[in-house]
PyMOL commands that place a pseudoatom at each C-alpha (Angstrom):
pseudoatom trace, name=CA, resn=MET, resi=1, chain=A, elem=C, hetatm=0, pos=[0.000, 0.000, 0.000]
pseudoatom trace, name=CA, resn=SER, resi=2, chain=A, elem=C, hetatm=0, pos=[1.071, 3.538, -0.697]
pseudoatom trace, name=CA, resn=PHE, resi=3, chain=A, elem=C, hetatm=0, pos=[1.559, 6.094, 2.084]
pseudoatom trace, name=CA, resn=HIS, resi=4, chain=A, elem=C, hetatm=0, pos=[2.983, 9.606, 2.347]
pseudoatom trace, name=CA, resn=HIS, resi=5, chain=A, elem=C, hetatm=0, pos=[5.198, 11.213, 4.959]
pseudoatom trace, name=CA, resn=ARG, resi=6, chain=A, elem=C, hetatm=0, pos=[5.881, 14.936, 4.592]
pseudoatom trace, name=CA, resn=GLY, resi=7, chain=A, elem=C, hetatm=0, pos=[5.093, 14.749, 0.890]
pseudoatom trace, name=CA, resn=ILE, resi=8, chain=A, elem=C, hetatm=0, pos=[7.317, 11.732, 0.168]
pseudoatom trace, name=CA, resn=GLU, resi=9, chain=A, elem=C, hetatm=0, pos=[5.629, 8.553, -1.051]
pseudoatom trace, name=CA, resn=TYR, resi=10, chain=A, elem=C, hetatm=0, pos=[6.554, 5.195, 0.411]
pseudoatom trace, name=CA, resn=PHE, resi=11, chain=A, elem=C, hetatm=0, pos=[5.134, 1.703, 0.220]
pseudoatom trace, name=CA, resn=ILE, resi=12, chain=A, elem=C, hetatm=0, pos=[4.706, -0.964, 2.870]
pseudoatom trace, name=CA, resn=GLY, resi=13, chain=A, elem=C, hetatm=0, pos=[3.946, -4.551, 2.034]
pseudoatom trace, name=CA, resn=LEU, resi=14, chain=A, elem=C, hetatm=0, pos=[3.815, -7.864, 3.821]
pseudoatom trace, name=CA, resn=TYR, resi=15, chain=A, elem=C, hetatm=0, pos=[5.943, -10.667, 2.455]
pseudoatom trace, name=CA, resn=SER, resi=16, chain=A, elem=C, hetatm=0, pos=[5.797, -13.959, 4.303]
pseudoatom trace, name=CA, resn=THR, resi=17, chain=A, elem=C, hetatm=0, pos=[6.495, -12.965, 7.924]
pseudoatom trace, name=CA, resn=LYS, resi=18, chain=A, elem=C, hetatm=0, pos=[8.374, -9.740, 7.149]
pseudoatom trace, name=CA, resn=PHE, resi=19, chain=A, elem=C, hetatm=0, pos=[7.334, -6.270, 6.101]
pseudoatom trace, name=CA, resn=THR, resi=20, chain=A, elem=C, hetatm=0, pos=[8.860, -4.651, 3.049]
pseudoatom trace, name=CA, resn=ILE, resi=21, chain=A, elem=C, hetatm=0, pos=[9.530, -0.949, 2.676]
pseudoatom trace, name=CA, resn=SER, resi=22, chain=A, elem=C, hetatm=0, pos=[9.985, 0.786, -0.646]
pseudoatom trace, name=CA, resn=ILE, resi=23, chain=A, elem=C, hetatm=0, pos=[10.840, 4.481, -1.071]
pseudoatom trace, name=CA, resn=PRO, resi=24, chain=A, elem=C, hetatm=0, pos=[11.019, 5.383, -4.782]
pseudoatom trace, name=CA, resn=ALA, resi=25, chain=A, elem=C, hetatm=0, pos=[12.413, 8.880, -4.143]
pseudoatom trace, name=CA, resn=LEU, resi=26, chain=A, elem=C, hetatm=0, pos=[15.418, 7.297, -2.470]
pseudoatom trace, name=CA, resn=LYS, resi=27, chain=A, elem=C, hetatm=0, pos=[16.861, 5.611, -5.559]
pseudoatom trace, name=CA, resn=ASN, resi=28, chain=A, elem=C, hetatm=0, pos=[14.283, 2.845, -5.346]
pseudoatom trace, name=CA, resn=TYR, resi=29, chain=A, elem=C, hetatm=0, pos=[15.058, 2.009, -1.704]
pseudoatom trace, name=CA, resn=PHE, resi=30, chain=A, elem=C, hetatm=0, pos=[13.713, -1.467, -0.932]
pseudoatom trace, name=CA, resn=LYS, resi=31, chain=A, elem=C, hetatm=0, pos=[14.263, -3.382, 2.260]
pseudoatom trace, name=CA, resn=GLU, resi=32, chain=A, elem=C, hetatm=0, pos=[12.746, -6.279, 4.165]
pseudoatom trace, name=CA, resn=ILE, resi=33, chain=A, elem=C, hetatm=0, pos=[12.510, -5.666, 7.884]
pseudoatom trace, name=CA, resn=ASP, resi=34, chain=A, elem=C, hetatm=0, pos=[11.743, -8.162, 10.598]
pseudoatom trace, name=CA, resn=VAL, resi=35, chain=A, elem=C, hetatm=0, pos=[9.188, -6.412, 12.807]
pseudoatom trace, name=CA, resn=LYS, resi=36, chain=A, elem=C, hetatm=0, pos=[5.983, -7.741, 14.294]
pseudoatom trace, name=CA, resn=LYS, resi=37, chain=A, elem=C, hetatm=0, pos=[3.663, -4.754, 13.759]
pseudoatom trace, name=CA, resn=VAL, resi=38, chain=A, elem=C, hetatm=0, pos=[2.940, -2.484, 10.828]
pseudoatom trace, name=CA, resn=ASP, resi=39, chain=A, elem=C, hetatm=0, pos=[3.397, 0.562, 13.089]
pseudoatom trace, name=CA, resn=ALA, resi=40, chain=A, elem=C, hetatm=0, pos=[7.070, -0.336, 13.447]
pseudoatom trace, name=CA, resn=ALA, resi=41, chain=A, elem=C, hetatm=0, pos=[7.381, -0.578, 9.654]
pseudoatom trace, name=CA, resn=HIS, resi=42, chain=A, elem=C, hetatm=0, pos=[5.833, 2.890, 9.277]
pseudoatom trace, name=CA, resn=SER, resi=43, chain=A, elem=C, hetatm=0, pos=[8.193, 4.294, 11.902]
pseudoatom trace, name=CA, resn=HIS, resi=44, chain=A, elem=C, hetatm=0, pos=[11.187, 2.792, 10.127]
pseudoatom trace, name=CA, resn=ALA, resi=45, chain=A, elem=C, hetatm=0, pos=[10.132, 4.171, 6.727]
pseudoatom trace, name=CA, resn=GLN, resi=46, chain=A, elem=C, hetatm=0, pos=[9.442, 7.618, 8.155]
pseudoatom trace, name=CA, resn=PHE, resi=47, chain=A, elem=C, hetatm=0, pos=[12.802, 7.623, 9.946]
pseudoatom trace, name=CA, resn=ILE, resi=48, chain=A, elem=C, hetatm=0, pos=[14.600, 6.794, 6.681]
pseudoatom trace, name=CA, resn=ILE, resi=49, chain=A, elem=C, hetatm=0, pos=[12.697, 9.575, 4.877]
pseudoatom trace, name=CA, resn=GLU, resi=50, chain=A, elem=C, hetatm=0, pos=[13.565, 12.100, 7.592]
pseudoatom trace, name=CA, resn=GLU, resi=51, chain=A, elem=C, hetatm=0, pos=[17.239, 11.144, 7.806]
pseudoatom trace, name=CA, resn=GLU, resi=52, chain=A, elem=C, hetatm=0, pos=[18.062, 10.496, 4.169]
pseudoatom trace, name=CA, resn=LEU, resi=53, chain=A, elem=C, hetatm=0, pos=[15.805, 12.830, 2.197]
pseudoatom trace, name=CA, resn=LEU, resi=54, chain=A, elem=C, hetatm=0, pos=[14.811, 15.694, 4.456]
pseudoatom trace, name=CA, resn=ASN, resi=55, chain=A, elem=C, hetatm=0, pos=[17.962, 16.110, 6.565]
pseudoatom trace, name=CA, resn=ASN, resi=56, chain=A, elem=C, hetatm=0, pos=[20.415, 15.395, 3.712]
pseudoatom trace, name=CA, resn=PRO, resi=57, chain=A, elem=C, hetatm=0, pos=[18.680, 16.581, 0.526]
pseudoatom trace, name=CA, resn=LYS, resi=58, chain=A, elem=C, hetatm=0, pos=[21.904, 17.316, -1.387]
pseudoatom trace, name=CA, resn=LYS, resi=59, chain=A, elem=C, hetatm=0, pos=[23.052, 13.721, -0.906]
pseudoatom trace, name=CA, resn=HIS, resi=60, chain=A, elem=C, hetatm=0, pos=[20.253, 12.357, -3.129]
pseudoatom trace, name=CA, resn=ARG, resi=61, chain=A, elem=C, hetatm=0, pos=[19.996, 14.882, -5.951]
for i in range(1, 61): cmd.bond("trace and resi %d" % i, "trace and resi %d" % (i + 1))
show_as sticks, trace
zoom trace
């Protein structure tokens, strides 16, 4: 499913027993994470967006 955090789109999916996170704006960032709840997956995705795209915008242009 598609979600937005501060204007940046990200996707969270469920694959087997792990959640997947995809952030297209971050050079097609894709990662499987081993968390039990979707809230933890959202927190992880939003943390990556904050740290990589919003705090270091020159790094990804």
